[in-house]
DRENSEVO-650569 format. One record per residue (C-alpha): z, y, x; residue in three letters. Coordinates in steps of 0.1 Angstrom, whole numbers, plus 5000, padded with zeros to 4 digits. Layout:
REM DRENSEVO-650569
ZYXALA
...
END
This chain:
REM DRENSEVO-650569
730086311149MET
732786241123LEU
731586291086LYS
734186291057LEU
733586291019TYR
734786631008ASN
735986620971SER
735387000971LEU
731586980968GLY
731586620962LYS
729486510994LYS
729586391030LEU
730086661054GLU
730586691092PRO
734186751101PHE
734787071117VAL
738687181118PRO
739587531111VAL
740687571149ASN
738787381174ASP
740487061186GLY
743387151163MET
743786971129VAL
746387091103THR
746786851076MET
748886801046PHE
749386491025THR
750786440989CYS
753886220998GLY
756086000976PRO
757686090943SER
760885930952VAL
762185870919TYR
761185510925GLN
760585260953ARG
756785310967ALA
754584980959HIS
751784870979ILE
749385080958GLY
751085390969ASN
750985261006PHE
747085201004ARG
746985591001THR
749485651029PHE
747585401052LEU
743985561048PHE
745785881057GLU
747485731087ASP
744085591100VAL
742485941094LEU
745286081114VAL
745185821144ARG
741185851145TYR
741286211148LEU
743686171176ALA
741485901192TYR
738686171190LEU
740886401211GLY
742286621182CYS
745886761181VAL
746986681146VAL
749986851129THR
750486681095ARG
753086761067GLY
754086521039MET
756186641011ASN
758886430993PHE
758886510956THR
762586480948ASP
763386690917ILE
760686630891GLU
761386520854ASP
760986140863LYS
763686170891ALA
766086340867ILE
765386080840ALA
765785780864GLU
768985910881ALA
770485940845ARG
769185570837LYS
770785440871GLU
773985650865ASP
773285820900LEU
772886180909THR
769386290917VAL
770186330953LYS
771685980955GLU
768785830940LEU
766186020960THR
767885970991ASP
767985610989ARG
764285590980ASN
763185831007SER
765185631033ASP
763585311020GLU
760185461021PHE
760385591059LEU
761685221067GLY
758385081052GLU
756285351068MET
757585211102LYS
757384861091LEU
753484921084LEU
753285131116ARG
752385461098ILE
752885751119ARG
755685971108ILE
754486321100PRO
755886611119GLU
756786791089TYR
758686611060LEU
759886871035PRO
761486801003ARG
761086990970ALA
764787040966SER
764887231000GLU
762087480990HIS
763487600956VAL
763887970969ALA
760287970981GLU
758987830948ALA
760888070929ALA
759488360949ALA
755988230944MET
756488210908VAL
757988580907LYS
754888680925GLU
752488500902LEU
753988680873ILE
753689010890ALA
749888920895LEU
749388860860GLY
748288500863VAL
751588360851ALA
753988460823TYR
757388370808ARG
757588190775HIS
760588040759GLY
762788040790GLY
759887880810ASN
756888020831VAL
753387900829TYR
750287960848PHE
747088060829ASP
744087880844PRO
741788140828LEU
743088400848LYS
742088220882PHE
738188260889PRO
736987920896GLY
739587710881PHE
738787350883GLY
736387380912LYS
737987090932LEU
737586830901TYR
734287010889GLY
735987100856LEU
733687240828ASP
735387540816MET
733187590789SER
735087320770ARG
738487520774TRP
739987560739PRO
739987920725ALA
743587840711LYS
746387890736LYS
748087550745ARG
751087520768ARG
751887190787PHE
755687170793HIS
756286840814LYS
755886780851ASP
753486500848THR
751586340819TYR
750185970819PRO
746785880825GLY
743786050844ILE
742886310819GLN
742886700818TRP
745386920801ASN
743287190788ARG
745687470785GLY
748487650806ASP
750587440828PHE
754287490836ILE
755487650870LEU
759187680861TRP
761587500839HIS
764387750824GLY
767687570824ALA
768787490789ARG
772287380776PRO
773087040789GLY
770787040819ASP
772586920851SER
769787010877VAL
769187360881PHE
769487650906TRP
770488010903GLU
767588230914THR
766188580908PRO
763988420880LEU
767288310863GLY
768887960862ARG
766187680864GLY
764187460886ARG
760487470899PRO
757887240881SER
756086980901TRP
752987200900ASN
754587470922ILE
756787240946GLN
753587130969ASP
752287500973PRO
755887600982SER
756187341008MET
752587401022VAL
753287781025ALA
756787711041GLY
754887581072ARG
751287661073PHE
750288021071GLN
746287961071GLU
743687731056THR
744387381062LEU
741787171079SER
742486861056ILE
744386791024TYR
744786431010CYS
746086240980GLY
745385970958GLY
742285990934ILE
744686070905ASP
745786390921ASN
742186490915LEU
742986520878TYR
745286840874ARG
747386830902HIS
745386930932HIS
743387200912ASP
746787350901TYR
748087360937SER
744987520949LEU
744787780921ALA
748487880927ILE
748087920965LEU
744788080963GLU
746188320939SER
748788420963LEU
746588400994ARG
743088571004PRO
741888231020TYR
740987881010PRO
743887641007MET
741987371026ALA
738387321042ARG
738286941035PHE
739786751004TRP
740086371007LEU
741086140980HIS
741885740982GLY
741085530953GLU
743585290936HIS
744684930942LEU
744184720912PHE
745984420903VAL
744284190873GLY
741684450867GLY
744284730861LYS
745585000883LYS
749084920899MET
751685110881SER
755185090869LYS
754085150833SER
751984820835ARG
754684630851GLY
752084500878ASN
753784640910LEU
754084450942LEU
756084580970TYR
755984511008THR
759084281004SER
757084050980HIS
754483981004LEU
756883941034LEU
758583701013ASP
755383511009ARG
755183461047GLY
752783751056TYR
753383971085ALA
753484351083PRO
750184381102ALA
748484151077GLU
749684381049ILE
748384681068ARG
745184521075PHE
744584411039PHE
745184771027LEU
742884951053ILE
740084701055ASP
738484821023GLY
736785171022HIS
739485391011TYR
736985550986ARG
736385220969GLU
738885040944ARG
740784770962LEU
741684450941SER
744684250951TYR
744783880947THR
746483610967ASP
743183500977GLY
741983840988ALA
745183901009LEU
744783541024GLY
741183631033ALA
742183941051ALA
744883751070SER
742283501081ALA
739983781093LYS
742783951113LEU
743583611128LYS
739983581137GLY
739983921155LEU
743183841173ARG
741683511184GLU
738583691198GLY
740883911218ILE
742883621232ARG
739583451244ARG
738583791262ILE
741983851276ALA
741983481291LYS
738583541307ARG
739983891321ALA
743083731337GLY
744584001362ALA
741084151370ALA
740484521374GLU
738884671344PRO
734984741352ARG
733284911321ALA
729684801316ASP
727184781287GLU
729484551268ARG
732184811268THR
729785091258ARG
728384881228ARG
732084801216LEU
732785161216LYS
729885271200GLU
730085021173THR
733485131165PHE
732685491166ARG
729485471146GLU
731285311118ALA
734385521119MET
732585841119ASP
730785751087GLU
733785841064ASP
736085601080LEU
734285281074ALA
737085041087VAL
735784721074ARG
732384781089ARG
734084881122ALA
736084561122CYS
733184361114ASP
731384511143GLY
734184461166LEU
734184091158ALA
730484061165ARG
730684241199GLU
733684031209MET
731783701199ALA
728883831222ALA
731183891251ALA
731883521254GLY
730383511291GLU
731783851302ALA
732983841339ASP
736683911346PRO
736184281353GLY
734084331323SER
736484141299ALA
739384361314ALA
737484661304ALA
736884521269LEU
740584451265ILE
741384811278GLU
738984951252GLU
740284741225LEU
743784871229ARG
742485221227ARG
740885121193ILE
744084981181ASP
745785301186ARG
743885371155VAL
743985031137LEU
747584931147GLN
746684561138VAL
744884401167LEU
747584351193PHE
END
């Protein structure tokens, strides 16, 4: 049975979807004020493997992924590049979708943009004010975490350290992985000179990043999600903010399982724009690596462990993938045009893959197991070899790198 590490509770749990055989899933998508780098794609790829493995197990998966296109950073970047926010975010969104296809990431069924859900966000903020968990101040609207019982339960926040003096945090995002112990912003009231705003029942303004994701989730999913995913940095502030907002408005949990992927590091530091250590898929393509090799490097390490990029590490992943493909070619040569005939070898191959993947998506262990089983199949007769190839093709619906 598939077991996943649930950030809500901090333990490995048997995965049971909210509705039998039907998995609803929402994943934090790109902030399209800039181009996505390979560190971003590491998270999107772990989520893709999860979606594909659930389908391999027979589940029907409905996935949403949001595009954050009206946050503070997008407005600042558009001004810097002398573009409208829409011109900037459309360009980066198109490039992102192109790179998703390049890396064989399944495009989610639901791709909402924050800019298309302003009315929903404004309505939610208005309701939060009516409930008394949010309030107006200086033209903005803030959420008071002390009004939500259990605030910080996803991260495991020690609320005894919450300051007695009221503090308000005005920005959409703050640098670093730290907690802002105070009230967080839901709505930016328009000020003189602002160029990005909407006319709403709340007045002229725009939704903060914190309310954008809940508004997009609520726009499509009207029950508890089976899974909510994102990068590990979202465990600081963002996902607890989203959870507190939605669970203030709904009488049921936001999600049953919360999964978070670790960062990609370069030179011992997290890959980020502020550090100037970004790498893009185009950099690796220019060095002669194929999209499948890039995908394999980013999925082969466990998603909850930090992955360090070096030229040597990417080269080793490429060599490992070549070895897997060579093993497949040898088996395919033995199979010829024979009719598949499953036997003990096929069963072992399938069980090896399932046992590893059922343990919280242990892709590296799964691939190492596949290599061993393929090496042991050197004397397989044509029918047995054909069945192995057939099973490897089913497995590759998950991995998307073998053929």
